[in-house]
N, C-alpha and C positions, 0 to 999 in steps of 0.2 A: 810607791816609788822604789821600793826595795827590789822589785822585779825589773827595773829599768837599768840597762847596762850602757854606759857611755863609752864611746871610743876614745882612745888616748890621742891627745892632740898631736904628739910627735909622729904618730904613724899615719901616713897619708895612704889610705886604702886604695885610692883611685889614681895613684901616681904611676907614671910610665906609659899611659895609654896614648899620649900624644908624641911619644918618642918614635922617630922614623927608623925602621929597620931596613937597611939596604938589601936585605935578602929578597924582599918583595918588589924590588925594582926590576921590571921586565926588560928594561933597556940594557942592564948589565949582565943578562943571562949568557951572552957570548963569552964574557970574561970569567964566568963561574966555572971552576974546574970540576967540581962535583956534578954539576948539571950536565956539562958536556960529556963526562965519562959515562953517566947514566944513559945518555942518548946513544953513544957509540957502542955500548955493550948491551948484554941481555938484562942488565940491571933495570932498564926502563921498560922491558916487555913482560914484567911480572903481572900476574892477575891482580885485579883491583882489590883494594883493601876492604875488609869487612870489619864490622864492629865486634871483633872477637876479643878474647883475653889478650892483654898486651904481650907482645913477643913477635910482632910483624915488622915489616921493613920500616915502619915509621919510628922505629926505636922504642922508646918508652913513653906510653900514654899514661897519664896519671891514673892511679887506682882511686876510684871514688867510692867512698863508703856512705852509708846513710847518715853518718854523723857529720858529713861535710868535710872530712879530712882528705887531703889530696897529697899524693906522692908524685912529684913532677918527674917526668921522663923526658929525656932529651930527644929532640928530633934529629933525624939524619941530615936534615937540611939546616939545622940550627935555628928552626922557627920557634919563637917563644910560645909557650903554652898559655892559653887563656885560663885565668883562675889559678895559675900556679902560685906556689908559695914564693914570695919574694921577700928576701931579707928575714925569713923565718916567720912572717905574719901571713895568715890565711886571708885571702880576699873573699868577701861575701859574694854570693850568687846575685846576678842582676835579674831584672823582671822578665825572664824568658819562660817561666813555667806556663803561662797562659797560652803560649804558642806551641806547647806540646813537649818542651824540653824538660828534662828532669835531672837533678843532680845525683840521683841514685841509680847509676847505670849498672845493671846486673849482667851476669853472664847469660848469653843467649838472647838478650833483648835487642830489638831493632828500633830504628827511628820511625815512630808511628804517631804523628801529631794529632790525627783525627780519630784515633782509637779504633781503627778498622780491624786490627788483629784480634780484638776481643770478640768478634762475631756479631750476629744480629742481636738487636735489643730483645730482651725477654718479653713475652706476650703480656698484654694488659691483664690485670687481675680481674677475673670474671666476677660479675655481680652475683651476689648470693640472693636468688629469688625466693628463697624459703623464708626470708624474714617477713614479718608482718607488714612493715612499712612498704616494702617493695610490692607485696601483693595488693595493697591499697592503691598504690600509684598505678599499677597495671589496670585495676578495675576502673579507676578514674579516667584513664585514657580510653577504655572501651566505651564509657558513657559519652565522652566527647565525640568519638567516632560515630556512635549511633545517632547523636543529634545532627551531625553533619550529613549522614546518609538520609535521615528523615527530610532535611531541608532540600537535598538534591532530588529526592523522589518527588517532593511537592513541586519543584521547579519544572519537572518534565510532565506533570499532570498525573502522576501515579499517587492519587490522594489516599487510597486505602493502604498502600505500602508505606507511605509517609506516616500514617497514623499508627501502624503496627510498630515501626521503628521508634516512634515517640513513646509508645507505651513500654516497649522493652527498655528504653533508656531510663524511664521512670522507675521501673522495677530494679534495675541495676543500681541506680543512684540511691534508692532506699536501702538496698543491701549494703552499699558502701557506708552509709551513715550508721547503720546498726553495727557494722564491724568496728568503726571508729569508736563508737560509744562503748562497745565491749572491751576494747583495748585501753579505754581510759584516755584516748587521745582526741577529746572533743574540741580542743582549741584549734585543731587543724581541719575542721569541717569547712568545705569550700562552699560558701553561700552563693557565689556567682554561678557555680555549677548547678546548684539547686534551682536558682532563679531561671537559668537557661532551660533546664529540663521542664519546669512547670509552664513557662511561656511557650515553648515549642509544642507541648502537649495541648495547651489551650488553643493555639492557632490551628493545629491539625484537626481538632474537634470542630472548630468553626468552619474550616475548609470542607469538611465532610458533612456540614449542616447538622451536626449533633450539638445543637445549641445549649441544651441544659447541661451537658457534660462540660462544654467550653466555659459556661458561666461559673460552674463550680470551680474549675481550675483557676479562672481569673480571681474568684473570691479568695482562694487560698493565698494567692500572691498579694492581693491588695490588703488583706487583713494582717499580714506578717509585717510588723514594724521594723524588722531587720533589713527589709529590702528598701533601699532608697529609691526615690522617684517612681515607686510602683503606682502612685496615684494616677499617673497619666494613662495607665491601662484601662481606666474607667471609660476612656474613649472607645476602646474595643468592645467593652461591655455594652455601651450605648449603641454601637453599630449593630450588635446582635439583637438588641431589643427593637431597633428600627426594622431589621429584617423580619422579626416576628410580629411587626405591626403593633407593638406595644409602645405607642408614641409617648404617652405621659412619662413612662419610666425612662425612655430614651432621652427625653429632655432633662430629666432629673440627673442622670449620670453624665450627660454632656456638661451640665452646669457644675457638677461636682469636680469634673476634670478641669474645667476652666478655672475654678477657684484654686486648684493645687498647682497651676502652671503660672510661673512668674511672668511679668511683663517683658522680660528679656527675650522670651520666645514668642515674638510678635506674630510670625507666620503661622505657628501652630494654633495660637489663640484665634486668628482670623479664620482658619479652616474649621475650628470647632464652632465658632459663631455662625459660619455659613451652614453647617449641619443643623444647628438649632433652627435657623430660618427655614430650611427645607422641611424639618419636622413640623413646624408651625403651619406651613403650607398644606402638608398632608392632613393636619387636623382642621384645616379651614379657618384658622385664626390668622387672617391676612394682616391685621394691624400689628400683631406681635412679630410676624415675619418681616413686615416692612421696617420695623424698628431695628431688627438685626441687620438687614440688608443695607439700610441707610448708614448704620454705623460703619459697616465694612467699606462702603463706597466713600465714606469720609476719611477713613484711616488708610486703607490700601485697596483702591478700586481695581476690579478685574472684570473680565468679560462675562463670565458665568453669573456672578452676583448682579451685575447690571441688568442682564436679561431676566433673571428671576425677579428683580425689583419691578421691571416693566410688567411681568405677568401678574404680580400682586396688585399693582395699580389698575391693570385691566380688569382683574376680578372684582375690585370694588367700584369700577366705573369712574375713576377720577381722571378726566381728560387732561387737565393742566399738568398734573404730576406725571402723567404718561409722557407728555411732551418733554418735560424736564428730564425724566429718566432716560428717554431716547437720546437727548443731547449729551447726557453723561456717558451713555453707552458708546457713542461714536467718538467721544473724547478720551476714552481709556487708553493710556499709552501701552503699546505692546512690547516695547523694549527690544525691537529687532532692527537689524541693519537694513539699509536700503539695498535694493537689488543691484544698483549700479556698482556696488562694491565688488560684485562678482564678474564684472565686465573688464577684460584686459585693457588697461589704459596706456600701455607702452609696449615697446618691442623687446623688452628685457625678457629673455627666455626663462630665467630663474623665477621672476615674479609671476610670469604667466603660468608656470608650472605650479606654483603655490596656489594661485587662484583656481586653477583647474582641480587641484586636490581638495580644496575646501568647498568647491561648488556643490558637491553632492555628499558632503559628510553628514554625520548624524545631527550636528548642531544646525546646519542649514535646513535639513529635513524637518527638524523640530520647529524651526522658525516658520517654514512654509505651512506646516500643520496648524500652528497657532494662528496664522493669518487666515487660513481657510476656515477655521472654526469661528474666528471673529466675524468674517463675512457672512457665514451661515447664520449666526445669531442676529446680526443686523438685518439681514434679509427677512428672516422669520419675524423679527419684531416689527419691521415695517409693514409686512403683510397683515400682521395681527392687529396693529393699532390703527391702520389707515382708515377702516370704516368707522372707527369709534371716536377719533379725535376731531373729526369735522362732520358737517352735515351730510356729505356724500363721500362715497369711496374714492372717487377720482380726486377730489380736492385734498383729502387726507393723504393720498399717495403722493400728490404733488408736493405737499409740505415735507414729507419724508425725503423726497428727492432733493428738494432745496437744501435741507439740513445736511444731507450726505455730501452734496457738492461743496459745501463749505468746510468739510472735515478732511481727515487724512485718507478717507476711502472714496476719493473722487471717482475712481474707475467703477465703483459700484452703482453710480447714478444711472448709467445706461442699462445695467442689468436690472435695476429696479423698474425702469420704464418697460423693459420687455416683460418682466413679471406682472406689471400692470396689465399688459395686453393678454397675458395668459389668464389672469384673474377674470378679465372680461369674457374669455372663452368659457371658463368654468361657470360663469353666470349666464351662459348662452347668448351673450351680446356679441355676435360675430362682427357686426358692422363697426362697433367701437374698437374691437380688437384689431380689425384690418386697418382702421384709420390710425390707431396708435402705432402700429408697426410700419405704416407707410411714412411716418415722420422720420424714420431712420435712413431713408434712401440717400440723404445728402450728408450723412455723418461718416465717421472714419470707417475703414474697411471692415474691421472686426465686428463692430456693432451692426454695420450695414449687412454683412453676410448673415449674422444671426437673425436679424429681422426678416430678411428675404427668405431665409430657410423656413421660418415659421409661416410666412405668407404662402409659400409654395405648398406647405403641408395643409394649410386651411383650404386653399383652392382645390387641392387634390381630394380632400374629404368631401367637398361640395361637387366633385366630379367635373369641375371646370378645368380640364386638363391643359387647355391652351395657356390660361393664366398661371397654372401650376408650373408649366414648362418655362414660361417667361421668368418667373421669380426664381426658379431653380438656376437658370442661366445667370441671373443677376447675382445670386449668392455665390456661384462658382467664379464669376468674374471678380467679385470683391475679395474672395479668399478661395483659391484653387485647392487648398489643402484642408478645406472644411468637409469632413466625411459625410455629415448630414446633408449638405447641399448636393453632393455626388449621389447619395442614395435617392434623394427626391428626384433628381434628374433621371436616374435609372428607372424609377417607378413610372415616370411619365412616358418613358420609352417602352416600358414593359406593357402598359395598357394598350399601346399601339401595336403590340405583338412583334416588336423588333427585339427578340430575346437575345440575339447575339450582341447587339449594341448595349442593351441593358446590362448584360453580364460584364462588358468592358467597364462600365461606370462602377459597378459593384467591386470589380477587381481594383480599380483605382482608389476607391474608398478604403479598401483593405490595405493597400500599400501605404496610405497616409495614416491609418490607424488599424493595426493588426488585431486589436481587440474589439473592433466594431461588429457586434453580433448581428445587428440588423442587415448589414451588407452581406455577411456570410450566409445568413438565412435566405435572403433574396437571391443570392447567387446559386444556392442549392436548388431553389424553386425553378430558376431559369434553366439549369442543366436538366432538371427533371422534365420540364415541358419540352425541351429540345431532344428528349429521349437519350441524353448522355447520362445514363443512370449511374455508372460507376463514379463519374466525377461528382454528380450530385450526392452520392453516398459518402464520398470523402469529405465534402463540405459539411454535411450534417453530423458526421462522426467527429470532426474537429469542433463543431459547435456544441456537441454533447459533452466534450471534455471541458468546455467552458461553463455551460449551463447544465449542470448535472441533473437537475430536477425539472427541466422544461418538458411539459407534456407535449407541446407542439412539435418539438424537435424529435422526441422519441416516436411520435405518431408518423412523422415523415419518414423516419428510418424504417418503421414497420411497413409502410406503403411501398417504399423503394425495394425492400427485400421481397415483398409480394410480387412486384413487377419483375424482379430478377428471377422469379421462380423458386424462391426459398421460403416456403410457408412456415417452416419450423422457426427460422430466425424472426419472421414477421410476428409469430405468436409470442416469442420471447420478448420482443420489444413492446408489444401491446400489453403484456403482463406487467411490464415496468410502468407503462402509462397508467394502468389500473392501480398500481401501487401509489401513484401520485394523485390521481383523480378517480377514486373508486366508484363514483356515482355517475360517470359519463355514459349515457345510454348508447351513444353511437359507437364508442369504442367497444362496449360489451357486445353490441350487435355484430361488429366487425369480427370480434373473437369467435362468436357463434358461427358466422359464415365460414371462417377459416377452418374451424373444427369440423363443420359439416362437409366442407370440400375434402377434408382428410378422412371422412367416413366415421368420425367419432360423434355419433348422434347424441349420446348422453351428455358429453361436455357441451355440445352445441345447444342442447335444450337448456342446460343450466345457464349459459350466458345469455341466450335469448330471453329466458324468463326474468333474469336480473334486469336486462334492458327494458323489458315491458313494465317491470315494477317501477322503474324510475321515469319512464316516458311511455305511457300507454297509448300514444297516438301515432306511433310509427307503423304505417300500413304494411311494410315489408315484414316487420317482426310479428305483427298480428297474423299475417297470412302464413308465415312459417310455423308458428305455434299451433294454429288451427289445423294445418295440414299434418303436423306431427301427431296430434291427438287422433285425427282421422286414420292415419296410417297405423297407429297402435290400437285402433278400434275402441277409442274412448270418445264417441261422438257427442255425448252429453257435455264433456268438458270443452269440446271444440266450439259449441254453440256460443258461449260467452265471448269468445274472440271474434267470431264472425258477426255477432250482433254489434260489437264495438266498431267493426269495420263498416257496418251499415250506418252507424251514427256518423262516422267520419265522412263516408261517401254515400249519401242517401240516394243519389241518382244513378248509382252503379248497381245494376240489377244482379250482377254476379254474386255479391255477398248475400243478398236476400234469398236467392235460389239455393245457395249452399246451406243457409240456416234451415230452410224448409227441408232440404234433403237430410240434414242431420236429425231433425225431428222424426222424419219418416223412417230413417234407418234405425233409430233408437226405439222404435215401436210406438211413438206418440203420434198416431195417425191424425187424431183430431186437431192437435196443435199444428201439424204439418199442413192439414187442409186449410185451417184458418190463415196460415202464413201464405199459402199459395193464392188464396182468395184476395188477401191484401196486396200481393204482388200483381195479381190480375187487375185489381182496381186502379193501381198506379200505372201499370204498363199493360193496357188492354190488348195490345197486338203482339205481345211476347209469345212466341210459338212454344217454347219449352215449358213455360208456366202452364199454358193450356193443355199441353200433353200430359203433364203430371196431374192436373185437375181432372182430366178425363179418366186417367188410370185410377186415381184415388176414389173418385165418385163411383166408378165401376166396382172396385173392390169393396167399398162400403155400402153399395146398393142405394146410392142417393138418386133422387129423381132429376137432379140438375145435370146428369151425365149427358143427356141429349143436347141440352143447351150449350154445354162446353164443347161438345164434339162439333156442333155447327159453327161455333165461333172459331174453333181450331182450323176447320177447313177454310173458312173465310179468311182468317189471318194468313194461312199458308198461301192462298191464292193472291192476296194483296202483296205479300212479300215477293212472290214470284213475279208479279206484274212490275213491282218496283225494280227488281233486279233486271228485268228485261228492258225497262225504260232506261235505266242507267247504262246498260250495255249498249243499247241502240244509240243513245246520245253520244257515248264515247266513240262508236263507230262512225256516226255522222260527222262528228267533230274531226276525227282523224281523216275522213274522206275529204272534207272541206279543205283541210290544210294541204292535203296532197294535190287537190285540183288547183288551189291558189298558187302553189309553188310551180306547177307545170304550165299555167296560163300565161299569156303575154301581157305586157303592160297596156297595150291598146285595147284588148278585149275586156280589161278589168273595168267595172263600172261601180258607181256608188250604190246602185240598187242591189247588185249582187253582194257587195260588201256588207250592206246592212242586212240583207237576207241571211248571209252566212253567220254574221254576228248574232242575229236573232235566233237562228237555230242553235248555236252554241249556248246562248243564254237560256233558251228554253230547256235544253238538255241539262244544264246546270241546275235550273230551278226544279226540274223533275227529280233530280238526284237528292234534293234536300228533303228532310222529313216533313210529314204533314203537321197540321196544327195540333193534333192530338197525340202525336208520336213523340216518345222521349228522345232526347238527343243521342243517347247511346245506340239506339237502333240503327242510325244512319252511318255509324262508324264502320269503315271497311273491316276493322278488327272486332266487330260486334260479337258479343258472346252468344246471342240468341241464335246465330247461324251455326255455331260450332260447339256450343255447350252441351255436355252430356252429364248425366248424374254421376258424380264421382264416387258414389257409395254402392259398391257391388259386392257380391259374396266371395269373389275370387281375389282377395287382397294380397295373396302371396305370389301372384303372377308378376313377372318382371315388368318394370316400367319402361316400355318401349315407345310409348307415345302413340301407338297404333290403336285405333278405336274400331270396335265391331260395328259394321254397317247395320242400320235399322230402317225399316219402312215406317210410314206414317203411323201405322197401327201397332208397331212393335215397340214396346216400352221396357225392354229388358234392361236390367241394371248393368252398368259398365264399371270398369276399373277406375281407380284414381288416376287421372291424366297427369302427364308430366308438367302441364302448364300450372298446376297448383303447387308444385314443389318449389322450394326456394332455390335461388341460383346456386 
């Protein structure tokens, strides 16, 4: 209290503030002599006052010292001074310091309440990064950044980079701990950071399928008692054991995790129990799996568990429990809103905008996906248990349909009926399938259209195009926007060769569903047949962008490029086809043909050989390979190909003659002679075979030479007679037609008609082969009339197709004719 100074009661420090000074009365300025004098003289035009040392026009301003002493100075206007000494007592300063006023007015100071005259604030003091604590904080921040970079890399699929970042974070975190221990600051070790580093490293090991390393990292976390709630990571360890197919250990760790998770986390416990049930299914322990699934269906039923429960009952063959499980499955609440919620119910634009915004948001998409998944499981379960729950498939399916009709999935009943018809198709019971589908003709338009589409497809496969067209029209009338119905209609028009109209139906199907690949494919085929190759190419290129690995689409592109005269592009597309179906013999043969057309025999031989390896019965491939070996003078290798051609076409004498010629050209005359004899036995009137028999018998000095020469002359004469008969028959027929066309109707008689008809018939009969003659000999393109030995000594002569004329007794070898070369 000794420092407290009390004011004297007689001194009123605040007196005089309410006294009115008439000097400040603006209404009396006109009567103020001093003011008027200042206005009339230069006394009032002086420069404005500044806060300088007293001595200006304001008379005496009080001198203020830091001690608060004031020396009052009179104003020229007689204005009383604030804070002046009154009656010898100093008045204390009022609370104006906070507004920037000061009682210590010094020389040269200005009124600066915001302190702007002091200049900008000094810069912040820089942190000293050389201290140990700052270095540790920087290192800790680097570890956090590496963990974040690892997670980001894993989110974009860069698994290797994510693992490298996780390892680097682990190294830096260990260095951080060592530095803290060295500085004796162990109480500031960040356990959360250590936990994050180890967990991220374990996850990245698991993502990269490095399961032993991941398990080691998880063990480090689980065994450390300082990490709270680390026991639930045993779920991750169990998942790894499941991927390694170590099912007993997976169950052990799932159960350990289940024991360490409290009942408050109900959803997590349900998921772990669901995993335990799945592992029991993999082990074949269906009773244990059923126990887990039944518990889940009692506590928190869901679609997947209900479906798994049905599978387990199906595996043990329990009919009644299958039915009960199916009823539980269709009664599982999905927890999604009705679709009517997204239909505008009023004309309020704001509410309609909200409905439009939420119609396709992620929540609604999730609801739709959940509903589609539920319908898929119900359909699959019905198709699975239908043959097992009743004595027949049909009655079982009917029971499932009745159950579904009484549930929240009423619209699935019709789809189940259609699936019943499709199941009949898979069982090859077409009549039952058709009968089932015909029951939908009187139902609502959507189901009616689907059933009619399937019926049209069935009749189209049976080549009953009229019925297919009828049901395609029925499907279109029920639902004009059904692309499958439009495609079926286009197909029925396509088989009638009305390609323009078929293309229009395919285009309409594409307008209704731009992703309809069947319509796009058929449209491309239509353009291709109409020789609108560029438009067909556009269709198949669009289709290829949708179906990247479709061999059919790529083959069509190759064929179109071949027709457009671009063999290199055709080869490129066929190579892509081979990449998808490397064992397709027809594609390999097509590649061989294109390379042969380009003059690349070696590549052509490679692809033809591959084609022959996968399909050794293609006669064109066999012919090309045999001709290639003959051309390269490896007749022994050509024999095996032509012998295979003989097996495929035993009545085609051409292959047997080539085999005999190969034996003869390779120097095996005895085998050649035996082959010619066998050919003569089967085709006794073949002139070429007899010619070579005569020649070989002569060269080998055999006694049968005269016999073969006699047969040769006889065969040549018979052949000449046949040719004359055929020629005369054709001339008589032509003459009869000319006479009939020039004769009058009155001269025409039944006798002449029957006579002309008889002549034509006899000419036709004469042109047919005899009873002993093979069928090939009567063909106008018969080989025995034009065949020459393809094995001659002059193999390097150009293949012009011209053959050296030879008499009956001239058996000189000839070149390889062009007719043996592949196209």
